[in-house]
N, C-alpha and C positions, 0 to 999 in steps of 0.2 A: 540015398539018392542025392540029397542036398550036398553031402561031402564030395561026391564025384563031380557034380556041377561046379562046385567052388574051385576045383583044380583045372577046369577048362579055361583057355584064354577067352577074354571078352570078345564080342563080335567086332570085326575090323582090326583086331590086333595083328601086328606083324613084328617080326624080330627086327632089330635095328643094328646096322653094322657100319663100320668104317672099312674101307678096302685099302690095303697097303701093297704096293708093287715096287719092283726094282731091286735095288741093292740092299736088301735086309735079309737077315738069317731065315726068317719064315714068312714069306709073302703070303697074302691071302686076306681073309676078312677077320676083323676083330669086333667083338660086341661093343657097340657104342653105349655110352652113358652120358647123362647131362654133364656139361662142363668138362668133357674129356679133352685133354691137352695133347698137342703133338708129341711131346716127349714121352708121355705115357703110352700112346699107341705104338710108337717106335720101340719102346721097351717091351711091350707085349709081343711085338713081331721079332724079338730076339736081338734088336739093335742093328746098326749099320754094318755092312761088310767092309773089308779093307778097300774094295773097289769103289765104294760110294763117294759121291761128291756131297759132303755135308753142308755146303754153302748154297746149293741150288735145289732144295726140296720144293716140290710142287704140291699144292693142296688144291685139288679140283673140286669145286662145289657143284651141287646139282643145278644151281641157277646159272651155270656156265661160267661163273667167275673163277679165276685162278689166282692164288696167293703164292708168292715165293717166300720160303723160310730158310733160316740158317739153323742147323741143329745145335751148334755150339752156343749160339745166342739163346736158343729155346731152353736148353738145360741150365743156363746160368742166369736167366732173367725171366721171371713170371710174366713180365710185360711183353716179352718176345715169344712166349710159348703159346702159339695159336690155339684157340679153342676150336675144336672140330664139331661139325654139325653132322647129324644123321645122314648117311649116304655119301659123305665126302670120300674122295679117293686121294691117297697120299702116294706120290711117285718119288722114289729116291733114285736119282740118275747116277750113272757111272761117271767117274772122273774122266775128263777129256784128256786124251793123250797128247803130250807135247813132243814135238819132233826135235 
C-alpha cells in the first residue's frame, strides 16, 4: 500500500505548462520546468515556420504583462533568452506582407 501511495501526486499538485501558438511546427502546450528559456520551448515546439516573424515574438504572462522578444537574439545571447514562467503563452506571429 505504501508503494502505491508514493506514486500518487501530492494534494494540490497540477501539471505546469507553457503554451506556444502561431508560426511554429507544433503549436500547443509544452511542459514547463524551472528556468525554462524561450529558445528551449521554441525548440520543443519544432522551431519557427518559414512564415514566422522571428523579431516580434510575444510572451504573455499570467499577470497580464507582455514581453516582446527576438528569436535570433534569444538563441545567440543568454541575456536575451527570456526565462519563461509557468502558464506563460508564447505567440509567434506571421511575417507582415509588404506591398
